[in-house]
C-alpha positions in Angstrom: -50.9 -37.8 -30.8 -50.6 -34.0 -30.5 -47.1 -32.8 -31.4 -45.6 -29.9 -29.5 -42.5 -27.8 -30.4 -41.1 -26.4 -27.2 -38.9 -23.3 -27.7 -36.4 -21.7 -25.3 -36.2 -24.8 -23.3 -34.1 -24.7 -20.1 -33.1 -27.6 -17.9 -35.8 -26.7 -15.3 -38.4 -26.5 -18.1 -37.6 -29.9 -19.4 -37.6 -31.5 -16.0 -40.9 -30.0 -14.9 -42.7 -30.9 -18.2 -41.2 -34.4 -18.3 -42.5 -35.0 -14.7 -46.0 -33.7 -15.5 -48.6 -36.5 -15.3 -50.0 -36.0 -18.8 -46.7 -35.6 -20.7 -47.2 -39.1 -22.2 -50.2 -37.9 -24.1 -48.1 -35.7 -26.2 -45.1 -35.9 -28.5 -42.8 -33.0 -27.4 -39.6 -31.8 -29.1 -37.5 -29.5 -26.8 -35.6 -26.8 -28.6 -33.0 -24.7 -26.8 -33.3 -21.9 -29.3 -35.8 -19.2 -29.0 -38.7 -18.9 -31.4 -37.9 -16.2 -34.0 -38.4 -15.4 -37.7 -35.2 -17.4 -38.3 -36.2 -20.5 -36.3 -40.0 -20.7 -36.9 -39.4 -23.3 -39.6 -38.5 -25.8 -36.8 -42.2 -25.8 -35.9 -43.3 -27.1 -39.3 -45.5 -30.1 -39.0 -46.2 -29.6 -35.3 -49.7 -28.9 -33.9 -48.5 -26.6 -31.1 -45.7 -24.3 -30.2 -44.9 -23.7 -26.6 -43.2 -20.4 -25.9 -41.9 -18.3 -23.1 -41.5 -14.5 -22.3 -38.5 -13.9 -24.6 -39.7 -15.8 -27.7 -40.8 -13.6 -30.6 -44.3 -14.1 -31.8 -44.8 -11.3 -34.3 -46.7 -11.1 -37.5 -44.0 -12.8 -39.5 -43.6 -15.6 -37.0 -47.4 -16.1 -36.9 -47.5 -16.4 -40.7 -44.7 -18.9 -40.5 -46.5 -21.0 -37.9 -49.8 -21.0 -39.8 -48.0 -21.9 -43.0 -46.3 -24.8 -41.2 -49.6 -26.2 -39.9 -49.4 -25.0 -36.3 -52.9 -24.6 -34.8 -52.1 -23.4 -31.3 -49.6 -21.1 -29.5 -49.3 -22.2 -25.9 -47.7 -19.6 -23.7 -46.2 -21.1 -20.5 -46.5 -17.8 -18.7 -49.1 -15.2 -17.8 -47.8 -12.2 -19.8 -48.3 -12.0 -23.5 -46.7 -8.7 -24.6 -44.4 -10.7 -26.9 -47.3 -12.0 -28.9 -49.1 -9.9 -31.5 -52.5 -11.1 -30.4 -54.3 -8.6 -32.7 -52.5 -10.1 -35.8 -53.1 -13.7 -34.5 -56.9 -13.0 -34.3 -58.7 -15.2 -36.8 -55.4 -17.0 -37.8 -54.2 -19.0 -34.9 -55.4 -19.6 -31.3 -53.3 -18.4 -28.3 -53.6 -19.8 -24.8 -51.6 -18.9 -21.6 -51.1 -19.8 -18.0 -52.8 -17.0 -16.1 -51.8 -18.1 -12.7 -49.1 -20.6 -11.8 -48.0 -19.5 -8.3 -48.9 -15.9 -7.3 -47.0 -16.7 -4.0 -43.7 -17.3 -5.9 -43.7 -13.9 -7.6 -45.2 -11.9 -4.6 -42.7 -13.5 -2.2 -39.8 -12.7 -4.5 -40.9 -9.1 -4.7 -40.9 -8.9 -0.9 -37.5 -10.7 -0.8 -36.0 -8.1 -3.1 -37.5 -5.3 -1.1 -36.2 -6.6 2.3 -32.8 -7.4 0.8 -32.5 -3.8 -0.5 -33.8 -1.8 2.5 -31.9 -3.9 5.1 -28.7 -4.1 3.0 -28.7 -7.9 3.3 -26.8 -8.4 0.0 -24.1 -6.0 1.2 -23.8 -7.7 4.6 -23.5 -11.1 3.0 -20.6 -10.0 0.8 -18.9 -8.4 3.8 -19.2 -11.3 6.1 -17.8 -13.7 3.4 -14.6 -11.6 3.9 -15.0 -11.7 7.7 -15.9 -8.0 7.7 -18.5 -7.6 10.5 -18.7 -3.8 10.4 -22.2 -2.3 10.5 -21.1 0.9 8.8 -23.5 2.0 6.0 -25.9 -0.9 6.6 -28.7 1.1 8.3 -32.1 0.3 6.8 -35.6 1.4 7.7 -38.8 -0.2 9.0 -41.5 -1.3 6.6 -44.1 -1.0 9.4 -46.1 2.1 8.9 -44.8 2.8 5.5 -47.1 3.4 2.5 -46.8 0.9 -0.4 -48.5 1.6 -3.7 -49.4 -1.6 -5.6 -50.0 -1.2 -9.3 -52.1 -4.2 -10.5 -54.4 -6.2 -8.1 -54.7 -9.5 -9.9 -53.7 -12.7 -8.1 -50.1 -11.7 -7.6 -50.8 -8.2 -6.6 -53.4 -9.4 -4.0 -50.9 -11.8 -2.5 -48.3 -9.1 -2.3 -50.8 -6.8 -0.6 -51.5 -9.5 2.0 -47.8 -9.8 2.7 -47.4 -6.0 3.0 -50.3 -5.9 5.5 -48.6 -8.6 7.5 -45.7 -6.1 7.9 -48.1 -3.4 9.1 -47.9 -1.3 5.9 -50.5 1.1 4.6 -51.6 -0.1 1.2 -52.7 2.0 -1.8 -53.9 0.1 -4.9 -54.4 0.9 -8.6 -55.9 -1.3 -11.3 -57.6 -0.4 -14.5 -60.2 -3.1 -13.6 -60.6 -2.9 -9.8 -61.4 -6.0 -8.0 -65.1 -6.1 -7.0 -66.2 -6.5 -3.4 -62.7 -6.1 -2.1 -61.5 -4.0 0.9 -58.7 -2.5 -1.2 -58.1 1.2 -1.0 -58.1 2.1 -4.7 -56.7 5.4 -5.8 -55.6 6.9 -9.1 -52.0 6.6 -10.4 -51.1 10.2 -9.5 -51.9 9.3 -5.9 -49.8 6.2 -6.1 -46.8 8.2 -7.4 -47.3 11.1 -4.8 -48.1 9.2 -1.6 -46.1 6.0 -1.8 -42.8 5.3 0.0 -42.6 2.0 -2.0 -44.2 1.2 -5.3 -44.5 -2.4 -6.6 -45.7 -3.4 -10.1 -47.9 -6.4 -10.8 -49.6 -5.5 -14.0 -49.3 -6.6 -17.6 -47.3 -4.8 -20.3 -49.6 -3.1 -22.8 -49.4 0.0 -25.0 -51.0 1.9 -22.1 -48.7 0.7 -19.4 -45.4 0.8 -21.3 -43.0 3.3 -19.6 -45.7 4.2 -17.1 -42.6 5.0 -14.9 -40.9 7.8 -16.8 -39.3 11.2 -16.2 -42.7 12.8 -15.7 -44.1 10.3 -13.2 -40.8 10.0 -11.4 -40.9 13.8 -10.8 -44.2 13.3 -8.9 -42.8 10.6 -6.6 -41.5 11.1 -3.1 -37.8 11.6 -2.7 -36.2 8.3 -1.7 -39.0 6.2 -3.2 -38.3 2.5 -3.6 -39.4 0.8 -6.9 -40.0 -2.9 -7.1 -40.7 -4.5 -10.5 -41.3 -8.3 -10.9 -43.8 -7.9 -13.8 -42.4 -6.7 -17.1 -39.3 -4.6 -17.7 -40.8 -2.1 -20.1 -43.2 -0.8 -17.5 -40.2 1.3 -16.5 -38.2 3.6 -18.8 -34.7 2.5 -17.9 -33.0 5.8 -18.9 -35.4 7.8 -16.8 -34.8 5.3 -13.9 -31.1 5.9 -14.1 -31.6 9.7 -14.1 -33.9 9.4 -11.1 -31.3 7.4 -9.2 -28.5 9.8 -10.1 -30.7 12.7 -9.0 -31.2 11.0 -5.7 -34.9 11.1 -6.3 -35.2 7.2 -6.4 -33.9 5.7 -3.2 -33.6 2.1 -4.5 -34.7 -0.1 -7.4 -35.4 -3.8 -7.1 -35.7 -5.3 -10.6 -36.4 -8.9 -11.6 -37.1 -7.7 -15.1 -35.5 -5.3 -17.6 -37.0 -3.9 -20.8 -34.2 -5.1 -23.0 -33.6 -8.4 -21.2 -34.4 -10.8 -24.1 -30.8 -11.1 -25.3 -29.3 -11.1 -21.8 -31.4 -12.8 -19.2 -31.4 -16.6 -18.8 -27.8 -16.7 -20.1 -24.3 -16.8 -18.5 -22.3 -13.7 -19.5 -19.8 -13.9 -16.6 -16.4 -13.1 -18.1 -17.9 -11.3 -21.0 -18.4 -7.6 -21.7 -22.1 -6.7 -21.6 -23.0 -4.6 -24.6 -26.1 -3.0 -22.9 -24.7 0.1 -21.3 -27.9 0.9 -19.6 -28.1 -2.4 -17.8 -24.4 -2.2 -16.9 -24.9 1.2 -15.3 -28.0 0.0 -13.4 -26.2 -3.0 -12.0 -23.3 -0.7 -11.0 -25.5 1.4 -8.8 -25.2 0.7 -5.1 -29.0 1.0 -4.5 -30.1 -1.3 -7.4 -30.7 -5.0 -7.1 -31.2 -7.0 -10.4 -32.2 -10.6 -10.5 -32.6 -12.6 -13.7 -36.4 -12.9 -14.2 -36.5 -15.6 -11.5 -39.5 -14.5 -9.5 -41.5 -17.4 -11.0 -38.8 -20.0 -10.3 -40.1 -22.3 -7.6 -40.8 -26.0 -7.7 -44.5 -25.4 -7.2 -44.7 -22.8 -9.9 -42.9 -24.9 -12.5 -45.2 -27.8 -11.7 -48.3 -25.7 -12.1 -47.0 -24.2 -15.3 -46.4 -27.6 -16.9 -49.7 -29.0 -15.7 -51.7 -25.9 -16.9 -49.9 -25.7 -20.2 -50.6 -29.3 -21.1 -54.2 -29.1 -19.8 -54.7 -26.1 -22.1 -53.4 -28.0 -25.1 -55.6 -31.0 -24.2 -58.7 -29.0 -23.7 -58.2 -27.0 -26.9 -57.9 -30.1 -29.1 -60.7 -31.9 -27.3 -63.2 -29.0 -27.2 -62.0 -26.5 -29.8 -61.9 -23.8 -27.1 -59.8 -23.3 -23.9 -60.6 -21.6 -20.7 -57.3 -19.8 -20.8 -57.5 -18.6 -24.4 -56.4 -15.1 -25.3 -58.6 -13.1 -27.6 -57.7 -9.7 -29.0 -61.2 -8.4 -28.8 -61.7 -9.6 -25.2 -58.2 -8.5 -24.1 -59.1 -4.9 -24.9 -61.8 -5.0 -22.2 -59.9 -7.0 -19.7 -61.9 -10.3 -19.8 -62.9 -13.1 -22.0 -65.8 -15.1 -20.7 -66.1 -18.7 -21.9 -69.5 -18.1 -23.6 -67.9 -15.4 -25.7 -64.8 -17.4 -26.8 -66.8 -19.6 -29.0 -67.9 -16.6 -31.0 -64.9 -14.3 -31.0 -62.4 -16.2 -33.1 
């Protein structure tokens, strides 16, 4: 029986995996702790480690996994910026869940946007105190506004469909544009300069890290609204703060934060937050922060569990997996099945 060491396990993770139809085919040990250089020894003797976005899978951890006999790293998420896939190449296989519910993330992005521009969160707090004043609750229509969508994978495409339903004009950017689509692709400078709202749905890479910075913010429209449900480090947080204080950025809707790993998914109510940048962002009246919860729907959790376990089963049955990550192929944006058998 294939043995899986499951790191950073939350109650909803355990429930969704235990309810998966194929869980009985595996021996799973759930660890609440994250995978790090200090905890990698917990995986000794297991065939697979199952990790999430804030687990550390660097060179030292990979060496520890290999030394402990682990043959497969199974990401239960789409992003893989926390994994050194270049170092893993030739040492250990890495698989992921490329799509669990694009609707979950895209709908959360729109929920954040609507909450922000219609001041729903402020109205909710007021009415809880029986304050029904409309003062300072004026928003604006989405209809007719221009939205720039950075990343047109499955999530980005669903978000575009939602925006079109609101009657918005859509501009799109992707390093690898979708073929035979009716999307209006433009370059990034046009996204920055023409968009009233910019939403991010792309992976974090060396190329996309801090793509929103002081220079790109300077190109944006005054009052632009930024929505990020992808990866926190796409946005330079200090530059974002400066843009907010300069009244350049009208609002920021963030489900992710570049230094979230030691904060998100934990309860710090009643504690002093050490991260001054995050504390300042949350204190801003035009910033909404949610705790990396865009993926958190029953449907998405079920799909994540099923796909992760299917990935493991396929890998050990066939020696390859449709959802395998390969360093060489990731550099060109795709990894066709016929190539996977040759590239490890």
